[in-house]
C-alpha positions as CSV (number, residue, x, y, z in Angstrom):
1,M,-58.5,-54.9,-73.4
2,K,-57.8,-57.8,-71.0
3,E,-59.1,-61.2,-71.8
4,P,-62.2,-61.9,-69.7
5,W,-62.0,-64.2,-66.8
6,R,-63.4,-67.7,-67.5
7,L,-64.3,-70.6,-65.4
8,P,-61.4,-73.2,-65.6
9,Y,-63.7,-76.0,-66.7
10,L,-65.2,-73.8,-69.6
11,P,-62.2,-72.5,-71.4
12,G,-63.7,-72.4,-74.8
13,S,-67.2,-71.3,-73.9
14,Q,-68.9,-68.3,-75.4
15,L,-69.5,-65.4,-73.0
16,L,-72.2,-62.9,-73.1
17,Q,-71.6,-59.9,-70.8
18,I,-75.2,-59.1,-69.9
19,T,-75.0,-56.8,-66.9
20,S,-77.8,-54.4,-67.7
21,G,-80.3,-54.0,-64.8
22,C,-77.9,-54.6,-61.9
23,T,-79.0,-52.5,-59.0
24,W,-76.1,-53.3,-56.7
25,H,-72.9,-52.6,-58.7
26,K,-70.7,-54.3,-56.1
27,C,-70.4,-57.8,-57.4
28,K,-67.0,-59.3,-57.9
29,F,-68.1,-59.8,-61.5
30,C,-68.1,-56.1,-62.2
31,S,-64.4,-55.7,-61.3
32,L,-63.5,-58.3,-63.9
33,F,-64.3,-55.8,-66.7
34,P,-62.6,-52.6,-65.4
35,E,-62.1,-51.3,-69.0
36,S,-65.7,-51.6,-69.9
37,Q,-67.8,-48.5,-70.6
38,L,-70.5,-49.7,-68.2
39,Y,-68.0,-50.1,-65.3
40,Q,-66.7,-46.6,-65.9
41,E,-70.3,-45.2,-65.9
42,V,-71.0,-46.9,-62.6
43,L,-67.8,-45.5,-61.1
44,D,-68.5,-42.0,-62.5
45,G,-72.1,-42.0,-61.3
46,T,-73.4,-41.5,-64.8
47,Y,-75.0,-44.9,-65.3
48,T,-78.8,-44.8,-65.5
49,E,-81.0,-47.9,-65.5
50,E,-83.1,-48.6,-68.6
51,P,-86.8,-49.1,-68.2
52,E,-88.1,-52.5,-67.4
53,I,-90.1,-52.7,-70.6
54,E,-86.9,-52.0,-72.6
55,R,-85.1,-54.9,-70.8
56,L,-88.0,-57.2,-71.8
57,M,-87.8,-56.0,-75.4
58,E,-84.0,-56.6,-75.4
59,M,-84.4,-60.2,-74.0
60,R,-87.2,-60.9,-76.5
61,T,-84.9,-59.7,-79.4
62,L,-82.0,-61.8,-78.2
63,I,-84.2,-64.9,-78.0
64,D,-85.8,-64.2,-81.4
65,R,-82.5,-63.9,-83.1
66,L,-80.8,-66.9,-81.5
67,N,-80.5,-69.6,-84.2
68,I,-78.7,-72.2,-82.2
69,R,-79.8,-75.1,-80.1
70,V,-79.7,-73.9,-76.5
71,N,-81.3,-74.5,-73.2
72,L,-82.5,-71.2,-71.6
73,L,-82.7,-71.2,-67.9
74,G,-83.9,-67.7,-67.1
75,H,-86.3,-68.4,-64.2
76,H,-84.2,-66.4,-61.7
77,I,-86.1,-64.2,-59.3
78,S,-84.5,-61.1,-60.8
79,N,-86.2,-61.7,-64.2
80,T,-89.6,-60.1,-64.3
81,V,-90.5,-62.6,-67.0
82,P,-89.1,-66.0,-65.9
83,I,-88.4,-68.2,-68.9
84,T,-87.2,-71.8,-69.3
85,G,-87.1,-73.7,-72.5
86,A,-85.1,-75.2,-75.3
87,L,-84.5,-73.4,-78.6
88,P,-85.6,-73.7,-81.3
89,D,-88.4,-76.0,-80.1
90,D,-89.8,-73.6,-77.5
91,K,-89.0,-70.3,-79.2
92,A,-92.5,-69.4,-80.2
93,A,-94.0,-70.0,-76.8
94,I,-91.2,-68.0,-75.1
95,L,-91.7,-65.1,-77.5
96,R,-95.4,-65.2,-76.8
97,E,-94.7,-64.9,-73.0
98,F,-92.5,-61.8,-73.7
99,D,-95.1,-60.3,-76.0
100,K,-97.8,-60.8,-73.4
101,A,-95.7,-59.2,-70.6
102,I,-94.7,-56.2,-72.8
103,A,-98.3,-55.6,-73.7
104,E,-99.9,-56.1,-70.3
105,F,-97.5,-55.1,-67.5
106,P,-97.2,-51.4,-66.7
107,E,-93.7,-50.1,-66.2
108,E,-94.5,-49.1,-62.6
109,E,-95.5,-52.7,-61.7
110,L,-92.4,-54.2,-63.2
111,K,-90.2,-51.6,-61.5
112,S,-92.0,-52.2,-58.2
113,Y,-91.3,-55.9,-58.5
114,R,-87.6,-55.4,-59.0
115,S,-87.3,-52.8,-56.2
116,R,-88.8,-55.4,-53.7
117,I,-86.0,-57.9,-54.4
118,W,-83.7,-56.7,-51.5
119,H,-80.7,-58.9,-52.3
120,L,-80.1,-57.4,-55.7
């Protein structure tokens, strides 16, 4: 497998390939990982999006298991639950936000929100 492309000023940075949920599949980023299973599924037309609730549960799990000091800047419009905070200090509050969203928002409402973001 090829070495992933990195920004020149971040040569030693850790990369997380988090591409689940993309509704466009035409970003230049996608072509940087042509050997990936996800890329092949998109090309083959066999890729199916996961439910919005599952995305929230995955993000919650990731944040819950992070045991490093990190600033999270996840307040992008494409996130159905925008989050910003510093771990470990804000971890409990962020997890509560995810728990609330998972319990209270119906799948249809979350899906509708994402479908109205035309530039994705």
